[in-house]
C-alpha positions as CSV (number, residue, x, y, z in Angstrom):
1,M,-12.1,-75.3,21.5
2,P,-9.0,-74.3,23.3
3,P,-7.6,-76.7,25.8
4,R,-8.9,-76.1,29.3
5,S,-6.4,-74.7,31.7
6,R,-5.4,-76.9,34.6
7,L,-4.7,-73.9,36.9
8,A,-7.5,-73.4,39.5
9,P,-9.0,-70.1,39.3
10,Q,-7.8,-67.7,42.0
11,R,-10.1,-65.5,43.9
12,P,-9.1,-61.9,43.9
13,V,-7.4,-60.9,47.1
14,K,-8.4,-57.6,48.6
15,K,-5.3,-55.6,49.1
16,G,-5.2,-53.9,52.4
17,G,-4.3,-50.3,51.8
18,L,-1.6,-48.8,54.0
19,L,-3.7,-45.7,54.4
20,T,-6.7,-47.7,55.6
21,G,-5.0,-50.4,57.7
22,R,-4.0,-50.0,61.3
23,A,-0.4,-50.9,60.7
24,G,-0.2,-48.1,58.2
25,R,-1.7,-45.6,60.4
26,N,0.6,-46.5,63.3
27,S,3.8,-46.3,61.2
28,Y,3.1,-42.8,60.0
29,R,2.3,-41.7,63.5
30,R,5.6,-43.1,65.0
31,R,8.0,-41.3,62.6
32,P,7.3,-37.7,63.6
33,R,7.6,-38.7,67.3
34,L,10.9,-40.4,66.7
35,E,12.3,-37.5,64.7
36,G,11.2,-35.1,67.4
37,K,13.0,-37.1,70.1
38,R,16.2,-37.2,68.0
39,L,16.0,-33.4,67.5
40,W,15.7,-32.7,71.2
41,L,18.5,-35.1,71.9
42,R,20.8,-33.3,69.5
43,I,19.9,-29.9,71.0
44,L,20.6,-31.3,74.5
45,L,24.0,-32.7,73.4
46,V,24.9,-29.4,71.7
47,T,23.9,-27.5,74.8
48,L,25.9,-29.7,77.1
49,G,28.9,-29.5,74.7
50,L,28.8,-25.7,74.7
51,A,28.4,-25.6,78.4
52,G,31.4,-27.9,78.9
53,L,33.4,-25.9,76.5
54,G,32.5,-22.7,78.3
55,G,33.3,-24.2,81.6
56,A,36.7,-25.4,80.3
57,S,37.5,-22.0,78.9
58,L,36.5,-20.3,82.2
59,G,38.7,-22.8,84.0
60,L,41.7,-22.1,81.8
61,L,41.1,-18.4,82.2
62,L,41.1,-18.7,86.0
63,L,44.2,-20.9,85.9
64,Y,46.0,-18.3,83.7
65,H,45.0,-15.5,86.0
66,H,46.2,-17.6,89.0
67,L,49.6,-18.2,87.3
68,L,49.9,-14.5,86.4
69,T,49.5,-13.6,90.0
70,S,51.4,-16.5,91.4
71,P,54.5,-15.6,93.4
72,L,56.3,-18.6,91.9
73,F,57.0,-16.7,88.7
74,C,57.5,-13.3,90.2
75,I,61.0,-11.7,90.5
76,K,61.7,-11.6,94.2
77,D,64.5,-9.0,94.2
78,I,66.2,-6.8,91.6
79,R,69.4,-8.8,92.2
80,D,67.5,-11.6,90.4
81,I,67.8,-9.5,87.2
82,D,71.2,-10.0,85.5
83,I,72.3,-7.1,83.3
84,D,75.4,-7.4,81.0
85,G,76.9,-4.7,78.8
86,A,75.6,-1.6,80.7
87,E,78.5,0.8,80.9
88,R,77.1,4.3,80.4
89,L,73.6,3.4,81.6
90,S,73.1,2.5,85.3
91,H,71.2,-0.6,86.2
92,Q,68.4,1.5,87.5
93,Q,68.0,3.2,84.1
94,V,68.0,-0.2,82.4
95,L,65.3,-1.5,84.7
96,E,63.2,1.6,84.1
97,L,63.5,1.4,80.4
98,A,62.6,-2.3,80.3
99,R,59.8,-1.7,82.8
100,V,60.8,-4.6,85.0
101,G,61.8,-4.9,88.6
102,Q,60.8,-6.5,91.9
103,G,57.4,-8.2,91.5
104,T,57.5,-8.6,87.7
105,N,55.8,-11.8,86.7
106,L,57.7,-13.6,84.0
107,L,54.5,-15.0,82.4
108,A,53.1,-11.5,82.0
109,L,56.4,-10.2,80.6
110,H,56.8,-9.9,76.8
111,P,60.6,-10.0,76.1
112,S,60.2,-8.4,72.6
113,R,58.4,-5.4,74.1
114,A,61.1,-5.0,76.7
115,E,63.7,-5.2,74.0
116,Q,62.0,-2.5,71.9
117,A,61.7,-0.3,75.0
118,L,65.5,-0.6,75.6
119,L,66.3,0.1,71.9
120,S,64.4,3.4,72.2
121,H,67.4,4.8,74.2
122,P,70.0,6.3,71.9
123,W,73.0,4.7,73.6
124,I,71.7,1.2,73.1
125,V,72.2,-0.5,69.7
126,R,71.2,-4.0,70.7
127,A,69.1,-5.6,73.5
128,E,68.3,-9.2,74.4
129,V,65.9,-10.1,77.2
130,T,65.7,-13.7,78.3
131,R,63.5,-15.2,80.9
132,R,65.1,-17.7,83.2
133,W,62.4,-19.8,84.9
134,P,60.9,-19.6,87.3
135,N,61.8,-16.1,88.5
136,R,65.0,-14.7,87.1
137,L,65.7,-12.4,84.2
138,H,68.7,-11.8,82.0
139,I,69.2,-8.5,80.0
140,K,72.1,-8.3,77.6
141,L,73.0,-4.9,76.1
142,E,75.3,-3.6,73.5
143,E,75.9,0.1,73.9
144,R,77.1,2.4,71.1
145,E,80.7,3.2,71.1
146,P,81.3,6.9,70.2
147,V,84.5,7.7,68.4
148,A,84.1,11.4,67.7
149,L,81.9,14.4,67.8
150,V,80.6,16.0,64.6
151,Q,79.9,19.8,64.3
152,L,76.5,20.1,62.5
153,G,75.1,23.3,64.0
154,E,75.3,21.4,67.3
155,L,77.6,18.6,68.4
156,Y,76.5,15.0,67.5
157,Y,78.1,11.7,68.4
158,I,79.3,9.4,65.7
159,D,79.8,5.7,66.6
160,R,82.3,3.2,65.2
161,R,79.9,2.2,62.5
162,G,79.8,5.7,61.2
163,A,76.2,6.5,62.3
164,L,75.1,9.7,64.0
165,F,73.0,8.7,67.0
166,K,72.5,11.6,69.4
167,P,73.3,15.2,70.1
168,A,75.8,15.8,72.9
169,S,74.5,16.9,76.3
170,P,76.3,18.3,79.3
171,A,76.1,15.0,81.1
172,D,77.7,13.1,78.3
173,P,81.5,12.6,77.9
174,H,83.2,15.1,75.6
175,D,86.8,13.8,75.4
176,F,86.5,13.1,71.7
177,P,88.0,14.8,68.6
178,V,85.5,17.1,66.8
179,V,85.0,16.6,63.1
180,T,84.3,19.9,61.3
181,G,83.7,21.0,57.7
182,L,81.0,18.5,56.7
183,G,77.2,18.7,56.4
184,Q,74.3,16.4,57.3
185,E,74.3,15.0,53.8
186,H,77.7,13.4,54.3
187,F,76.3,11.2,57.0
188,V,73.4,9.7,55.1
189,R,73.9,6.0,55.0
190,T,73.4,4.1,51.7
191,A,72.7,0.4,51.5
192,G,73.6,0.1,55.2
193,A,77.2,1.5,54.7
194,P,78.6,4.9,55.6
195,S,79.7,7.4,52.9
196,R,83.2,7.4,51.5
197,V,84.3,10.4,53.5
198,V,82.9,8.9,56.8
199,E,84.8,5.7,56.1
200,Q,88.0,7.8,55.7
201,I,87.2,9.5,59.1
202,L,86.9,6.1,60.8
203,Q,90.1,4.9,59.2
204,L,92.0,7.9,60.3
205,L,90.7,7.6,63.9
206,E,91.9,4.0,64.0
207,L,95.4,5.0,62.7
208,L,95.6,7.8,65.3
209,K,95.1,5.3,68.1
210,E,98.5,3.8,67.2
211,A,100.2,7.1,66.4
212,R,102.8,8.7,68.7
213,P,102.5,12.1,70.3
214,P,101.8,14.8,69.4
215,L,99.4,13.2,66.9
216,N,98.1,10.4,69.1
217,L,94.3,10.2,69.3
218,E,94.2,11.6,72.9
219,N,95.8,14.8,71.7
220,I,93.7,15.4,68.6
221,S,91.2,18.2,69.3
222,E,89.8,18.7,65.7
223,I,89.7,16.9,62.4
224,H,88.7,19.4,59.7
225,V,87.5,17.9,56.4
226,D,87.6,19.7,53.1
227,P,86.1,17.4,50.4
228,E,88.6,19.0,47.9
229,R,91.7,19.8,49.9
230,G,91.6,16.9,52.3
231,F,92.0,16.3,56.1
232,T,93.6,18.7,58.5
233,L,94.5,17.8,62.1
234,Y,94.7,20.1,65.1
235,A,96.3,18.7,68.2
236,N,96.5,20.0,71.8
237,G,99.9,21.5,72.5
238,L,100.7,21.7,68.8
239,A,100.6,25.2,67.3
240,S,100.6,24.2,63.7
241,A,97.9,22.5,61.6
242,I,98.8,19.2,59.9
243,D,97.6,18.7,56.4
244,L,97.2,15.1,55.4
245,G,95.4,15.3,52.0
246,L,92.7,12.9,50.9
247,A,94.4,9.5,50.9
248,E,97.4,7.5,52.0
249,F,97.0,8.3,55.7
250,P,99.3,5.7,57.0
251,E,102.2,7.0,54.8
252,R,101.5,10.6,55.8
253,L,101.5,9.9,59.5
254,A,104.7,7.8,59.2
255,K,106.3,10.8,57.3
256,F,105.3,13.1,60.2
257,G,106.9,10.7,62.7
258,R,110.2,11.0,60.8
259,V,110.0,14.8,60.3
260,W,108.9,15.8,63.7
261,P,112.1,15.0,65.7
262,V,114.1,17.0,63.1
263,L,111.8,20.0,63.4
264,S,111.9,19.8,67.2
265,Q,115.7,19.8,67.3
266,K,115.7,22.9,65.1
267,G,113.2,24.7,67.3
268,L,110.7,25.2,64.5
269,P,107.4,23.8,65.9
270,A,106.6,27.1,67.7
271,K,107.2,29.1,64.4
272,L,105.2,26.9,62.1
273,A,101.6,27.6,61.1
274,R,101.1,24.6,58.9
275,I,102.9,21.3,58.1
276,N,101.7,20.0,54.8
277,L,102.3,16.2,54.3
278,D,100.3,16.0,51.1
279,F,103.4,15.6,48.9
280,P,105.1,12.3,47.9
281,Q,108.8,13.2,48.5
282,R,108.8,16.4,50.6
283,V,107.1,18.3,53.4
284,L,105.8,21.8,52.9
285,L,106.3,24.1,55.9
286,T,104.4,27.4,56.4
287,L,105.7,29.9,58.9
288,K,103.4,31.9,61.1
289,G,102.5,35.2,59.4
290,A,103.2,33.8,56.0
291,E,99.6,32.7,55.5
292,D,98.4,36.2,56.3
293,S,100.8,37.7,53.8
294,Q,99.6,35.4,51.0
């Protein structure tokens, strides 16, 4: 016989099922209620957050509107608008172009838009608009500097950078030499630089500023350009045309300065039709009538 176990027999314990016991029933009933409360709490918190955010946004909007209409940032007088660089344009024209004036609020003003509006005028090449808080404005302009008029069907201004920028009008100044003989294609800028012939025109204009009468810039009425024969000058009070050729303008003008007193002493200027300086060691003179007989 097998040895008898010393362990006392245990009575089977009846396990209380969670589904059948009271504790089980209560635990399953509490969870849906607890989750429901948490869901409503989350909804309430989200609603309050959105309401707070909307209130804050509305408050900021009202504050911004108040600042836009606040007299603190408004220009009290047009004398509070400083304008530098306006020579050809009046201060009133500048203010109208920039759309600013008495009552303009600096917070509502967009400087970049005002600058673009100013640059739409053909006489203005650069514009800078700066707000000076709380209620002053500074406008700095750079106007184009015309150096000559160009005959292209109608007269156009050319600035010191070699760019055509506007046709001449009766109200504009006309005391500039007129460049003739060229077409629109000669004034097309490549890579931001003027063409070779336009560079020569600008060089010649600078040299004429320092020249003595009768070839000083104030006396020059026309600069005729022939791409093959070169440049010819016509001056007020000078009956003859002055041929310079295509290059070496400083040397040619210096030669004219040496020859002109001699011609004047001999009484020849009134008899000459052309003075050709396009020769290294000599000057070719053409008498009036001789051109017609050729």
